[in-house]
TORMIGU-147447 format. One record per atom (N, C-alpha, C, O): x negated, y, z. Coordinates in steps of 0.05 Angstrom, whole numbers. Atoms other than C-alpha are relative to their C-alpha. Example, Ala and Ser with C-alpha at 12.3 -4.5 7.8 and 13.67 -1.06 7.14 Angstrom:
REM residues 2
{{-18 -24 0}}
{{-246 -90 156}}
{{-18 24 0}}
{{-39 24 13}}
{{16 -24 -1}}
{{-273 -21 143}}
{{15 22 14}}
{{5 44 18}}
END
This chain:
REM residues 84
{{13 18 -25}}
{{-806 3238 -3778}}
{{5 34 26}}
{{-6 56 27}}
{{2 -13 -28}}
{{-790 3277 -3716}}
{{-25 -5 22}}
{{-31 6 42}}
{{22 16 -16}}
{{-845 3238 -3689}}
{{-16 30 8}}
{{-10 52 -2}}
{{15 -20 -20}}
{{-897 3282 -3642}}
{{-17 -8 2}}
{{-20 -22 22}}
{{22 18 -4}}
{{-963 3258 -3657}}
{{-14 -9 29}}
{{4 -2 44}}
{{13 -11 -30}}
{{-1003 3253 -3586}}
{{-24 -20 6}}
{{-17 -44 5}}
{{11 25 4}}
{{-1070 3213 -3576}}
{{12 1 35}}
{{19 21 49}}
{{-7 22 2}}
{{-1053 3157 -3534}}
{{-13 9 33}}
{{-36 2 30}}
{{14 7 -17}}
{{-1078 3171 -3453}}
{{-40 -19 -8}}
{{-61 -8 -10}}
{{29 17 6}}
{{-1145 3127 -3468}}
{{-22 1 -5}}
{{-44 -9 2}}
{{11 -4 29}}
{{-1161 3157 -3528}}
{{-10 30 1}}
{{-2 49 14}}
{{22 -28 -10}}
{{-1214 3212 -3535}}
{{-3 6 -44}}
{{3 -8 -63}}
{{3 -5 19}}
{{-1231 3250 -3597}}
{{-32 20 1}}
{{-36 42 13}}
{{17 -13 -3}}
{{-1294 3271 -3605}}
{{-29 -1 -21}}
{{-39 -23 -27}}
{{9 2 31}}
{{-1345 3299 -3668}}
{{-36 -15 23}}
{{-44 -14 46}}
{{20 15 -15}}
{{-1406 3262 -3650}}
{{-22 11 -32}}
{{-18 2 -55}}
{{3 -3 21}}
{{-1463 3306 -3693}}
{{-24 -19 -12}}
{{-31 -17 -36}}
{{37 12 -1}}
{{-1531 3267 -3695}}
{{14 -30 -21}}
{{-1 -46 -31}}
{{-20 15 21}}
{{-1470 3221 -3740}}
{{11 10 -24}}
{{17 -2 -45}}
{{-15 -11 20}}
{{-1440 3289 -3772}}
{{29 -1 -2}}
{{43 15 -14}}
{{-27 3 -3}}
{{-1374 3253 -3753}}
{{23 -3 24}}
{{14 3 46}}
{{-21 -8 -10}}
{{-1310 3252 -3718}}
{{1 -38 7}}
{{-12 -57 -2}}
{{2 15 -29}}
{{-1295 3200 -3668}}
{{20 -14 16}}
{{23 1 35}}
{{-18 3 -14}}
{{-1238 3160 -3633}}
{{-25 -8 18}}
{{-43 -17 3}}
{{-6 7 -36}}
{{-1262 3144 -3564}}
{{21 -15 29}}
{{34 -7 48}}
{{-19 14 -18}}
{{-1231 3081 -3535}}
{{-10 -17 24}}
{{-31 -8 35}}
{{6 21 -22}}
{{-1239 3024 -3480}}
{{-11 -7 -12}}
{{-1 -13 -34}}
{{19 24 8}}
{{-1305 2985 -3495}}
{{5 18 -36}}
{{-6 1 -50}}
{{-6 7 29}}
{{-1286 3014 -3575}}
{{-10 30 4}}
{{-8 49 20}}
{{-5 -38 2}}
{{-1307 3072 -3609}}
{{3 5 -38}}
{{-14 -1 -54}}
{{-2 2 31}}
{{-1285 3082 -3682}}
{{1 35 -13}}
{{10 56 -3}}
{{11 -18 6}}
{{-1311 3126 -3729}}
{{21 8 -23}}
{{26 -9 -41}}
{{-14 -8 22}}
{{-1257 3176 -3777}}
{{-22 11 -31}}
{{-40 24 -41}}
{{8 5 34}}
{{-1272 3169 -3844}}
{{9 34 -11}}
{{27 46 -1}}
{{-18 -20 15}}
{{-1264 3235 -3895}}
{{10 26 24}}
{{-1 39 41}}
{{-24 -28 -12}}
{{-1213 3288 -3866}}
{{25 -27 18}}
{{49 -29 17}}
{{-21 0 -27}}
{{-1181 3252 -3811}}
{{2 -6 29}}
{{12 -20 47}}
{{-8 -4 -35}}
{{-1196 3280 -3758}}
{{-1 20 0}}
{{2 34 20}}
{{-31 -36 5}}
{{-1172 3348 -3790}}
{{21 -19 15}}
{{21 -16 40}}
{{-13 13 3}}
{{-1121 3298 -3788}}
{{17 -19 31}}
{{37 -34 31}}
{{-4 24 -29}}
{{-1120 3266 -3703}}
{{-3 28 7}}
{{6 30 29}}
{{3 -23 -18}}
{{-1136 3340 -3687}}
{{18 21 2}}
{{15 43 14}}
{{-27 -12 7}}
{{-1070 3364 -3706}}
{{21 -20 20}}
{{45 -14 21}}
{{-21 13 -10}}
{{-1038 3312 -3662}}
{{0 10 26}}
{{-13 -2 42}}
{{2 -10 -25}}
{{-1025 3356 -3603}}
{{15 -9 16}}
{{13 -7 40}}
{{-22 5 -16}}
{{-964 3327 -3589}}
{{17 42 -8}}
{{30 54 8}}
{{-22 -35 -2}}
{{-929 3410 -3611}}
{{6 0 -29}}
{{20 18 -40}}
{{-10 -2 29}}
{{-926 3388 -3683}}
{{19 -26 1}}
{{17 -44 18}}
{{-8 17 14}}
{{-879 3346 -3722}}
{{-20 -4 -13}}
{{-41 8 -9}}
{{22 14 17}}
{{-915 3302 -3778}}
{{-3 18 -15}}
{{-23 29 -25}}
{{2 -20 26}}
{{-874 3348 -3824}}
{{-13 18 -5}}
{{-20 23 -28}}
{{5 -28 -15}}
{{-901 3411 -3792}}
{{-32 -8 -5}}
{{-49 11 -8}}
{{31 -1 -6}}
{{-976 3367 -3793}}
{{-12 -9 -39}}
{{-34 -12 -49}}
{{0 7 23}}
{{-959 3348 -3865}}
{{-9 29 -12}}
{{-30 28 -26}}
{{-6 -6 30}}
{{-946 3416 -3902}}
{{-35 17 23}}
{{-51 28 9}}
{{23 -11 9}}
{{-1009 3445 -3857}}
{{-30 -6 -8}}
{{-51 7 -11}}
{{20 16 17}}
{{-1053 3408 -3883}}
{{-7 0 -39}}
{{-28 -2 -53}}
{{-3 1 26}}
{{-1030 3410 -3954}}
{{-6 20 9}}
{{-29 20 18}}
{{19 -35 6}}
{{-1042 3488 -3948}}
{{-29 0 -3}}
{{-44 8 -21}}
{{36 -4 2}}
{{-1112 3476 -3924}}
{{-4 -23 -22}}
{{-24 -31 -10}}
{{17 22 11}}
{{-1132 3418 -3976}}
{{27 -7 -11}}
{{42 -25 -5}}
{{-19 -7 28}}
{{-1083 3445 -4040}}
{{-4 -32 -26}}
{{-24 -33 -39}}
{{-3 6 21}}
{{-1063 3386 -4090}}
{{-16 -31 12}}
{{-26 -44 -6}}
{{7 13 -21}}
{{-1088 3332 -4029}}
{{31 -13 -9}}
{{50 1 -13}}
{{-18 9 -9}}
{{-1039 3274 -4033}}
{{11 1 41}}
{{11 -20 55}}
{{4 -10 -30}}
{{-1026 3303 -3956}}
{{35 -23 -1}}
{{40 -42 13}}
{{-40 1 -12}}
{{-944 3284 -3956}}
{{-3 -46 -3}}
{{7 -59 15}}
{{-10 22 -1}}
{{-947 3205 -3978}}
{{-28 -21 26}}
{{-25 -40 41}}
{{24 17 -25}}
{{-1022 3185 -3936}}
{{0 20 14}}
{{-24 20 19}}
{{-3 0 -37}}
{{-1009 3227 -3872}}
{{22 -18 25}}
{{27 -25 47}}
{{-29 15 -14}}
{{-953 3196 -3858}}
{{-3 -38 19}}
{{6 -49 40}}
{{-5 30 -2}}
{{-967 3121 -3858}}
{{-36 0 8}}
{{-46 -23 8}}
{{25 -3 -9}}
{{-1049 3149 -3834}}
{{18 1 36}}
{{7 -2 58}}
{{-9 -13 -41}}
{{-999 3166 -3761}}
{{18 -32 9}}
{{20 -32 33}}
{{-13 13 4}}
{{-964 3113 -3760}}
{{-14 -36 4}}
{{-10 -56 17}}
{{29 28 0}}
{{-1025 3060 -3776}}
{{-17 9 27}}
{{-21 -9 43}}
{{8 -1 -28}}
{{-1058 3093 -3715}}
{{18 -7 37}}
{{7 -12 59}}
{{-13 -4 -10}}
{{-997 3092 -3675}}
{{2 -25 4}}
{{2 -31 28}}
{{-13 23 7}}
{{-980 3018 -3700}}
{{-40 -20 30}}
{{-50 -41 37}}
{{33 17 -5}}
{{-1055 3013 -3663}}
{{2 15 28}}
{{-18 27 35}}
{{-7 -18 -19}}
{{-1032 3047 -3607}}
{{-17 31 18}}
{{-14 39 41}}
{{23 -16 -11}}
{{-1091 3105 -3603}}
{{22 23 -15}}
{{13 40 -31}}
{{-21 -22 1}}
{{-1022 3150 -3614}}
{{26 2 18}}
{{17 -7 39}}
{{-23 -4 -3}}
{{-956 3160 -3589}}
{{12 12 -9}}
{{36 13 -3}}
END
């Protein structure tokens, strides 16, 4: 996949230290990211292709099924309009 994901203009990624969770802040909505989803979204800065994101996460989390799960996760975020 040659797409270089980046957060949409109306979306911000923040860490909530009270909840100890990463959040996507959208107009009139907050999405709480579970598990390592925040680690994935942080890599979506428009400079990396999906394959590069998968490779980097594969190094960070050896043995995790990132090659299957990360592209599907990013595609879902794109369908929501949260990634471009």
